[in-house]
MDAnalysis code that builds the backbone (N, CA, C; Angstrom):
import MDAnalysis as mda
import numpy as np

u = mda.Universe.empty(426, n_residues=142, atom_resindex=np.repeat(np.arange(142), 3), trajectory=True)
u.add_TopologyAttr("name", ["N", "CA", "C"] * 142)
u.add_TopologyAttr("resid", np.arange(1, 143))
u.add_TopologyAttr("resname", ["MET", "LEU", "HIS", "ASP", "ILE", "LEU", "HIS", "HIS", "LEU", "SER", "PRO", "ALA", "GLN", "ARG", "TRP", "SER", "HIS", "ALA", "LYS", "LEU", "LEU", "ALA", "HIS", "LEU", "ALA", "ALA", "ALA", "ASP", "GLY", "LYS", "VAL", "GLY", "ARG", "ASP", "GLU", "LEU", "ALA", "PHE", "PHE", "GLU", "GLN", "ARG", "LEU", "GLY", "ALA", "SER", "LEU", "LEU", "SER", "PRO", "GLU", "ARG", "LYS", "VAL", "GLN", "LEU", "ARG", "GLU", "SER", "LEU", "ILE", "GLU", "THR", "PRO", "GLU", "LEU", "GLU", "GLU", "CYS", "MET", "GLU", "GLY", "MET", "ASP", "GLY", "ARG", "ALA", "VAL", "LYS", "LEU", "ALA", "LEU", "ARG", "ASP", "ALA", "CYS", "LEU", "MET", "ALA", "LEU", "ALA", "ASP", "ARG", "ASN", "ILE", "SER", "ASP", "ILE", "GLU", "LYS", "LEU", "LYS", "LEU", "ILE", "GLY", "ILE", "ALA", "ASN", "ARG", "ILE", "GLY", "MET", "SER", "GLU", "LYS", "GLN", "VAL", "ASN", "ASP", "LEU", "ILE", "ASP", "TRP", "VAL", "VAL", "LYS", "GLY", "TYR", "HIS", "TRP", "MET", "GLN", "GLU", "GLY", "TYR", "ASP", "LEU", "LEU", "ALA", "ILE", "ASP", "VAL"])
u.atoms.positions = np.array([
    [0.843, -1.169, 0.000],
    [0.000, 0.000, 0.000],
    [0.893, 1.239, 0.000],
    [0.378, 2.276, -0.544],
    [1.127, 3.521, -0.616],
    [1.051, 4.258, 0.720],
    [1.253, 5.553, 0.714],
    [1.262, 6.356, 1.931],
    [0.085, 6.005, 2.842],
    [0.355, 5.817, 4.106],
    [-0.687, 5.459, 5.060],
    [-0.391, 6.121, 6.396],
    [-1.391, 6.156, 7.255],
    [-1.225, 6.774, 8.570],
    [-1.511, 5.792, 9.701],
    [-1.675, 4.518, 9.386],
    [-1.974, 3.521, 10.412],
    [-0.942, 3.554, 11.535],
    [0.312, 3.706, 11.184],
    [1.379, 3.703, 12.189],
    [1.325, 4.919, 13.118],
    [0.497, 5.912, 12.800],
    [0.333, 7.071, 13.679],
    [-0.598, 6.774, 14.855],
    [-1.368, 5.698, 14.767],
    [-2.251, 5.328, 15.869],
    [-1.418, 4.787, 17.025],
    [-1.983, 4.840, 18.215],
    [-1.299, 4.270, 19.376],
    [-1.222, 2.751, 19.221],
    [-0.293, 2.107, 19.934],
    [-0.216, 0.647, 19.845],
    [-1.547, -0.042, 20.182],
    [-2.252, 0.467, 21.174],
    [-3.547, -0.124, 21.542],
    [-4.558, 0.016, 20.409],
    [-4.554, 1.167, 19.739],
    [-5.464, 1.382, 18.613],
    [-5.090, 0.469, 17.438],
    [-3.793, 0.297, 17.189],
    [-3.350, -0.584, 16.099],
    [-3.723, -2.039, 16.389],
    [-3.627, -2.429, 17.654],
    [-4.023, -3.778, 18.074],
    [-5.515, -3.983, 17.814],
    [-6.330, -3.027, 18.231],
    [-7.778, -3.127, 18.017],
    [-8.115, -3.109, 16.529],
    [-7.422, -2.280, 15.778],
    [-7.605, -2.208, 14.323],
    [-7.392, -3.591, 13.708],
    [-6.306, -4.243, 14.085],
    [-5.988, -5.558, 13.526],
    [-6.987, -6.618, 13.990],
    [-7.434, -6.535, 15.251],
    [-8.448, -7.480, 15.727],
    [-9.748, -7.310, 14.955],
    [-10.109, -6.065, 14.671],
    [-11.324, -5.809, 13.903],
    [-11.188, -6.377, 12.489],
    [-10.021, -6.240, 11.884],
    [-9.799, -6.839, 10.566],
    [-9.918, -8.362, 10.629],
    [-9.386, -8.970, 11.679],
    [-9.502, -10.426, 11.832],
    [-10.968, -10.828, 11.951],
    [-11.712, -10.072, 12.738],
    [-13.146, -10.340, 12.901],
    [-13.854, -10.280, 11.551],
    [-13.550, -9.262, 10.778],
    [-14.217, -9.084, 9.489],
    [-13.722, -10.072, 8.437],
    [-12.459, -10.450, 8.512],
    [-11.925, -11.422, 7.549],
    [-12.673, -12.744, 7.649],
    [-13.057, -13.107, 8.858],
    [-13.744, -14.377, 9.081],
    [-15.268, -14.231, 9.063],
    [-15.769, -13.071, 8.701],
    [-17.212, -12.784, 8.770],
    [-18.055, -13.744, 7.955],
    [-17.575, -14.139, 6.797],
    [-18.370, -15.019, 5.936],
    [-17.984, -16.491, 6.098],
    [-17.230, -16.786, 7.157],
    [-16.887, -18.170, 7.459],
    [-15.665, -18.713, 6.752],
    [-15.049, -17.904, 5.913],
    [-13.844, -18.365, 5.219],
    [-12.913, -17.176, 4.992],
    [-11.629, -17.461, 5.045],
    [-10.627, -16.439, 4.757],
    [-9.867, -16.917, 3.529],
    [-10.128, -16.262, 2.409],
    [-9.484, -16.647, 1.157],
    [-8.033, -16.205, 1.109],
    [-7.334, -16.731, 0.143],
    [-5.906, -16.425, -0.027],
    [-5.669, -14.923, -0.203],
    [-6.494, -14.270, -1.030],
    [-6.319, -12.837, -1.270],
    [-6.599, -12.020, -0.008],
    [-7.633, -12.421, 0.739],
    [-7.936, -11.732, 1.999],
    [-6.804, -11.934, 3.004],
    [-6.288, -13.148, 3.069],
    [-5.188, -13.437, 3.988],
    [-3.947, -12.628, 3.628],
    [-3.651, -12.521, 2.342],
    [-2.495, -11.726, 1.908],
    [-2.666, -10.270, 2.329],
    [-3.881, -9.733, 2.161],
    [-4.122, -8.350, 2.567],
    [-4.009, -8.210, 4.083],
    [-4.572, -9.157, 4.823],
    [-4.492, -9.133, 6.284],
    [-3.032, -9.094, 6.730],
    [-2.205, -9.924, 6.121],
    [-0.781, -9.959, 6.466],
    [-0.093, -8.629, 6.145],
    [-0.477, -8.006, 5.037],
    [0.089, -6.693, 4.698],
    [-0.232, -5.675, 5.785],
    [-1.462, -5.696, 6.252],
    [-1.871, -4.728, 7.275],
    [-1.189, -5.034, 8.604],
    [-0.945, -6.315, 8.891],
    [-0.190, -6.640, 10.102],
    [1.197, -6.022, 10.026],
    [1.809, -6.081, 8.856],
    [3.120, -5.462, 8.680],
    [3.074, -3.969, 8.933],
    [2.041, -3.317, 8.426],
    [1.908, -1.869, 8.597],
    [1.567, -1.488, 10.033],
    [1.057, -2.441, 10.802],
    [0.636, -2.131, 12.174],
    [1.813, -1.919, 13.121],
    [2.981, -2.397, 12.737],
    [4.191, -2.276, 13.561],
    [4.018, -2.891, 14.951],
    [3.214, -3.943, 15.034],
    [3.038, -4.654, 16.297],
    [4.140, -5.698, 16.440],
    [4.347, -6.163, 17.656],
    [5.406, -7.141, 17.913],
    [5.086, -8.475, 17.235],
    [6.112, -9.273, 16.980],
    [5.872, -10.594, 16.383],
    [4.911, -11.457, 17.215],
    [5.001, -11.345, 18.539],
    [4.110, -12.118, 19.406],
    [2.653, -11.697, 19.217],
    [2.432, -10.398, 19.110],
    [1.069, -9.891, 18.891],
    [0.544, -10.345, 17.531],
    [1.414, -10.362, 16.531],
    [0.991, -10.796, 15.194],
    [0.573, -12.264, 15.201],
    [1.271, -13.092, 15.974],
    [0.884, -14.500, 16.103],
    [-0.513, -14.586, 16.717],
    [-0.760, -13.796, 17.762],
    [-2.085, -13.781, 18.394],
    [-3.160, -13.358, 17.400],
    [-2.839, -12.387, 16.569],
    [-3.815, -11.906, 15.589],
    [-4.093, -12.959, 14.524],
    [-3.080, -13.674, 14.108],
    [-3.298, -14.760, 13.136],
    [-4.201, -15.833, 13.738],
    [-3.984, -16.124, 15.016],
    [-4.832, -17.106, 15.699],
    [-6.274, -16.624, 15.788],
    [-6.468, -15.309, 15.837],
    [-7.829, -14.774, 15.935],
    [-8.609, -14.938, 14.632],
    [-7.937, -15.312, 13.559],
    [-8.652, -15.652, 12.325],
    [-9.400, -16.975, 12.487],
    [-8.922, -17.817, 13.404],
    [-9.550, -19.115, 13.659],
    [-10.568, -18.989, 14.791],
    [-10.147, -18.391, 15.885],
    [-11.041, -18.143, 17.019],
    [-11.355, -16.660, 17.009],
    [-12.366, -16.318, 16.237],
    [-12.670, -14.919, 15.949],
    [-13.206, -14.197, 17.183],
    [-12.613, -13.050, 17.512],
    [-13.117, -12.269, 18.648],
    [-14.471, -11.639, 18.321],
    [-15.240, -11.379, 19.367],
    [-16.529, -10.704, 19.199],
    [-16.285, -9.260, 18.777],
    [-17.238, -8.709, 18.068],
    [-17.120, -7.343, 17.558],
    [-16.866, -6.344, 18.679],
    [-17.597, -6.471, 19.785],
    [-17.427, -5.536, 20.909],
    [-15.994, -5.542, 21.422],
    [-15.420, -6.728, 21.533],
    [-14.039, -6.849, 22.003],
    [-13.075, -6.170, 21.037],
    [-13.335, -6.329, 19.748],
    [-12.461, -5.739, 18.732],
    [-12.485, -4.216, 18.780],
    [-13.655, -3.660, 19.017],
    [-13.808, -2.206, 18.952],
    [-13.498, -1.510, 20.276],
    [-13.235, -2.294, 21.296],
    [-12.965, -1.744, 22.617],
    [-11.791, -0.767, 22.575],
    [-12.030, 0.451, 23.006],
    [-10.980, 1.458, 23.083],
    [-10.654, 2.159, 21.778],
    [-11.367, 1.831, 20.708],
    [-11.079, 2.473, 19.420],
    [-11.794, 3.814, 19.328],
    [-11.085, 4.830, 18.854],
    [-11.744, 6.105, 18.589],
    [-12.241, 6.108, 17.144],
    [-12.964, 7.155, 16.782],
    [-13.559, 7.238, 15.450],
    [-12.549, 7.132, 14.326],
    [-11.405, 7.756, 14.504],
    [-10.367, 7.720, 13.463],
    [-9.873, 6.297, 13.229],
    [-9.625, 5.575, 14.310],
    [-9.145, 4.195, 14.192],
    [-10.202, 3.304, 13.546],
    [-11.461, 3.504, 13.911],
    [-12.538, 2.705, 13.316],
    [-12.647, 3.006, 11.825],
    [-12.522, 4.274, 11.461],
    [-12.602, 4.642, 10.036],
    [-11.466, 4.009, 9.235],
    [-10.259, 3.999, 9.788],
    [-9.140, 3.351, 9.096],
    [-9.376, 1.846, 8.979],
    [-9.927, 1.253, 10.039],
    [-10.238, -0.175, 9.989],
    [-11.333, -0.454, 8.967],
    [-12.308, 0.438, 8.886],
    [-13.381, 0.285, 7.906],
    [-12.825, 0.357, 6.483],
    [-11.940, 1.314, 6.261],
    [-11.282, 1.424, 4.953],
    [-10.538, 0.141, 4.618],
    [-9.727, -0.332, 5.568],
    [-8.933, -1.529, 5.325],
    [-9.813, -2.768, 5.183],
    [-10.914, -2.798, 5.925],
    [-11.841, -3.925, 5.812],
    [-12.485, -3.961, 4.428],
    [-12.799, -2.798, 3.880],
    [-13.345, -2.743, 2.511],
    [-12.310, -3.242, 1.509],
    [-11.076, -2.808, 1.659],
    [-10.001, -3.275, 0.779],
    [-9.826, -4.789, 0.892],
    [-9.867, -5.288, 2.118],
    [-9.679, -6.717, 2.349],
    [-10.864, -7.521, 1.813],
    [-12.077, -7.036, 2.060],
    [-13.273, -7.752, 1.605],
    [-13.299, -7.881, 0.090],
    [-12.781, -6.878, -0.585],
    [-12.786, -6.890, -2.048],
    [-11.481, -7.418, -2.651],
    [-10.583, -7.906, -1.810],
    [-9.307, -8.421, -2.319],
    [-9.521, -9.559, -3.310],
    [-10.589, -10.321, -3.112],
    [-10.912, -11.403, -4.042],
    [-11.889, -10.944, -5.126],
    [-12.082, -9.631, -5.206],
    [-12.954, -8.976, -6.198],
    [-14.431, -9.287, -5.984],
    [-14.782, -9.704, -4.769],
    [-16.163, -10.017, -4.456],
    [-16.420, -9.677, -2.991],
    [-17.553, -9.069, -2.713],
    [-17.927, -8.785, -1.334],
    [-19.229, -9.527, -1.047],
    [-19.209, -10.348, -0.015],
    [-20.403, -11.123, 0.320],
    [-21.418, -10.221, 1.020],
    [-22.661, -10.672, 1.033],
    [-23.710, -9.917, 1.726],
    [-23.387, -9.778, 3.209],
    [-22.852, -10.845, 3.797],
    [-22.498, -10.813, 5.219],
    [-21.412, -9.774, 5.465],
    [-20.387, -9.768, 4.619],
    [-19.304, -8.788, 4.772],
    [-19.851, -7.369, 4.666],
    [-20.709, -7.141, 3.692],
    [-21.246, -5.792, 3.501],
    [-22.102, -5.366, 4.692],
    [-22.930, -6.269, 5.199],
    [-23.754, -5.942, 6.366],
    [-22.893, -5.611, 7.580],
    [-21.811, -6.365, 7.761],
    [-20.901, -6.082, 8.885],
    [-20.253, -4.706, 8.724],
    [-19.826, -4.384, 7.506],
    [-19.214, -3.073, 7.251],
    [-20.201, -1.948, 7.559],
    [-21.426, -2.107, 7.109],
    [-22.455, -1.085, 7.357],
    [-22.734, -0.971, 8.851],
    [-22.806, -2.097, 9.542],
    [-23.041, -2.078, 10.987],
    [-21.956, -1.336, 11.744],
    [-20.715, -1.556, 11.366],
    [-19.599, -0.856, 12.017],
    [-19.655, 0.630, 11.690],
    [-19.924, 0.948, 10.443],
    [-20.027, 2.358, 10.036],
    [-21.133, 3.064, 10.816],
    [-22.267, 2.411, 10.966],
    [-23.387, 3.007, 11.701],
    [-23.015, 3.319, 13.149],
    [-22.168, 2.506, 13.747],
    [-21.752, 2.721, 15.142],
    [-21.001, 4.038, 15.330],
    [-20.382, 4.520, 14.256],
    [-19.632, 5.781, 14.378],
    [-20.284, 6.897, 13.567],
    [-21.571, 6.715, 13.262],
    [-22.324, 7.780, 12.609],
    [-22.172, 7.865, 11.105],
    [-21.613, 6.845, 10.495],
    [-21.492, 6.830, 9.036],
    [-22.696, 6.102, 8.441],
    [-23.038, 6.467, 7.232],
    [-24.220, 5.908, 6.578],
    [-23.865, 4.751, 5.640],
    [-24.895, 4.045, 5.211],
    [-24.713, 2.987, 4.217],
    [-24.170, 3.574, 2.919],
    [-24.617, 4.781, 2.570],
    [-24.118, 5.440, 1.359],
    [-22.612, 5.661, 1.454],
    [-22.136, 6.065, 2.618],
    [-20.701, 6.281, 2.783],
    [-19.924, 4.970, 2.623],
    [-20.489, 3.875, 3.108],
    [-19.845, 2.570, 2.922],
    [-19.828, 2.219, 1.436],
    [-20.947, 2.453, 0.754],
    [-20.996, 2.186, -0.690],
    [-19.991, 3.048, -1.447],
    [-19.847, 4.310, -1.027],
    [-18.851, 5.192, -1.652],
    [-17.434, 4.660, -1.421],
    [-17.193, 4.151, -0.225],
    [-15.886, 3.580, 0.100],
    [-15.622, 2.335, -0.752],
    [-16.631, 1.511, -0.917],
    [-16.501, 0.324, -1.769],
    [-16.214, 0.737, -3.210],
    [-16.910, 1.757, -3.695],
    [-16.648, 2.265, -5.053],
    [-15.208, 2.755, -5.188],
    [-14.711, 3.421, -4.151],
    [-13.329, 3.906, -4.145],
    [-12.351, 2.733, -4.240],
    [-12.646, 1.655, -3.506],
    [-11.795, 0.462, -3.554],
    [-11.783, -0.130, -4.962],
    [-12.953, -0.220, -5.576],
    [-13.042, -0.765, -6.937],
    [-12.205, 0.081, -7.894],
    [-12.302, 1.403, -7.779],
    [-11.482, 2.291, -8.625],
    [-9.994, 2.030, -8.388],
    [-9.632, 1.831, -7.132],
    [-8.236, 1.552, -6.800],
    [-7.741, 0.262, -7.416],
    [-8.587, -0.750, -7.407],
    [-8.197, -2.015, -8.029],
    [-8.066, -1.870, -9.542],
    [-8.903, -1.037, -10.144],
    [-8.756, -0.770, -11.586],
    [-7.416, -0.070, -11.856],
    [-7.053, 0.860, -10.985],
    [-5.778, 1.567, -11.113],
    [-4.613, 0.576, -11.014],
    [-4.698, -0.347, -10.064],
    [-3.645, -1.358, -9.931],
    [-3.573, -2.237, -11.177],
    [-4.735, -2.583, -11.730],
    [-4.762, -3.416, -12.934],
    [-4.075, -2.709, -14.098],
    [-4.238, -1.392, -14.178],
    [-3.559, -0.631, -15.239],
    [-2.050, -0.825, -15.164],
    [-1.519, -0.875, -13.956],
    [-0.086, -1.109, -13.788],
    [0.330, -2.472, -14.312],
    [-0.473, -3.498, -14.000],
    [-0.182, -4.832, -14.534],
    [-0.267, -4.838, -16.052],
    [-1.274, -4.129, -16.582],
    [-1.433, -4.060, -18.042],
    [-0.228, -3.387, -18.695],
    [0.265, -2.306, -18.087],
    [1.443, -1.616, -18.623],
    [2.662, -2.534, -18.669],
    [2.733, -3.429, -17.717],
    [3.862, -4.358, -17.632],
    [3.591, -5.675, -18.358],
    [2.412, -5.779, -18.958],
    [1.998, -7.004, -19.662],
    [2.067, -8.228, -18.745],
    [1.564, -8.046, -17.517],
    [1.514, -9.142, -16.546],
    [0.068, -9.613, -16.446],
    [-0.144, -10.901, -16.690],
    [-1.478, -11.478, -16.530],
    [-1.736, -11.731, -15.054],
    [-2.909, -11.339, -14.607],
    [-3.267, -11.548, -13.202],
    [-4.354, -12.593, -13.118],
])
């Protein structure tokens, strides 16, 4: 990912951010290869300790409850997690109904609307088209 501000959050906020991503990654009962790759990228950006990253990987199997994930998160941290969750949900180029409902539910908790979630999803789709242009320029089949 390009320029990001995730590392500006406190360690506790980054931990909660990653737990929320784990919760959402497992929302539809499966974590695909593309979602897992994105999850791992965000773990790298979180600058958490290797021990914490192991715990977060384990949380993909024993998924924490939403309340536990959001504990102590401020609006900014939730918004960054929502952004990353949209990117992760669409990593396989498909968003399930369950994933979308979870995203909307989290957005509603911080005063964001379903339209804003849809706008965020549209932004992600545009971003993936931009990435595809790079592959096309390099003549790389994806």
